[in-house]
C-alpha positions, -999 to +999 in steps of 0.1 A: +304+471-733+339+460-726+350+424-732+363+410-698+384+382-713+419+395-707+450+373-699+460+358-665+463+393-649+428+403-661+395+397-642+392+361-653+428+354-643+424+364-607+409+331-595+439+313-610+463+336-592+445+333-559+445+295-562+482+295-569+489+318-540+468+296-517+488+266-527+521+284-521+509+296-486+495+262-478+528+244-488+548+269-468+526+263-437+529+225-441+566+224-449+580+253-429+556+267-403+541+234-388+575+215-386+589+245-367+563+241-339+576+222-308+545+200-305+546+190-342+583+181-341+577+160-310+550+141-329+573+136-359+600+122-335+576+095-321+584+068-348+621+072-339+615+071-302+621+040-279+623+044-242+624+019-213+613+038-182+625+010-159+658+005-177+686-010-156+718-030-162+754-035-152+766-004-171+752+025-191+768+036-224+762+073-233+761+079-270+786+106-279+787+139-297+760+164-305+746+195-288+724+172-266+754+154-250+749+171-217+713+159-214+725+124-220+752+127-193+727+140-168+704+110-176+733+086-170+741+102-137+705+099-127+705+062-135+736+057-113+721+077-084+689+056-086+711+025-083+701+011-117+736+010-132+771+005-117+793+021-142+792+047-170+810+042-203+818+071-227+835+074-261+871+085-255+870+116-276+904+132-276+896+163-297+897+196-279+866+209-261+881+243-256+901+261-229+893+257-193+901+290-175+898+275-140+925+248-146+942+269-173+944+241-198+927+228-229+904+199-222+894+170-244+857+162-249+862+131-228+877+151-199+850+177-201+823+150-200+840+134-170+841+167-151+805+173-159+796+139-145+816+148-114+796+180-111+765+157-112+779+138-082+795+109-101+828+096-088+855+096-115+862+060-108+828+051-121+835+065-155+852+043-182+861+049-218+860+030-251+879+038-283+861+040-316+865+056-350+853+091-342+853+101-379+834+070-390+805+075-414+785+052-392+795+066-359+767+050-338+776+015-350+813+021-344+805+031-308+783+000-303+810-023-318+837-007-296+816-011-265+810-048-273+847-054-279+859-037-246+834-055-224+824-089-237+818-101-201+790-076-195+755-091-198+733-061-195+737-026-210+716+005-208+721+028-239+715+064-230+709+089-258+685+116-270+650+109-281+654+110-319+684+087-317+670+060-295+657+035-321+688+038-343+711+034-312+692+003-300+695-012-335+733-007-335+737-023-301+715-052-310+736-059-341+769-056-321+763-075-289+756-113-285+719-122-285+720-132-248+730-096-238+701-077-222+699-043-240+676-014-232+674+022-242+669+051-218+660+084-235+675+114-218+643+133-222+608+129-237+604+134-274+590+168-267+618+181-246+651+171-261+676+197-274+676+175-305+640+187-310+655+217-329+677+196-351+669+183-386+645+154-379+645+143-416+682+134-412+673+109-385+648+091-407+674+089-434+701+076-411+678+050-396+669+038-431+706+034-440+714+016-407+685-008-413+700-020-446+737-015-441+745-019-404 
């Protein structure tokens, strides 16, 4: 009778190999497959999410940059059309946004954003700009400080941004504006719909942690 006590590849080694394979598959499901699902990512965004459904104020500031910029601009336009804000403030981004074949000229990001708001029915005279350090390591805080500096007389501001950025953006404005300024955050979409849903969510948690201790 043969002795069935061979090494890890023998009969007694199979349970160990199966367990290891199960751990690898389980870890892959938890770390890769589940976070790639829309509903799971929406749940992961919830701790980062702040939204005032009834937000209103004198002006709205639209947080700049990112591939979700257009959804933020649309939300600001909606607030204006609903009569909740009077003016829209944007970061004056002068870097090129590409060539416009209709006007045959290269447009800056700020000009492209303004034209998009016009497409949404917003009069150009409603749109204003602030200057901040675009290359700053803490860009959101720089935007908040720039907005506070350019409009010290404003007493109520609605911050418009994408779902994963809402809590961090509110923190930046709270630390930049006087305590008597009414601040609210309006998320451009729900946590389950934003274009930011497909970005690296872990980065947002890391950024929020840095802002909590440094900003």
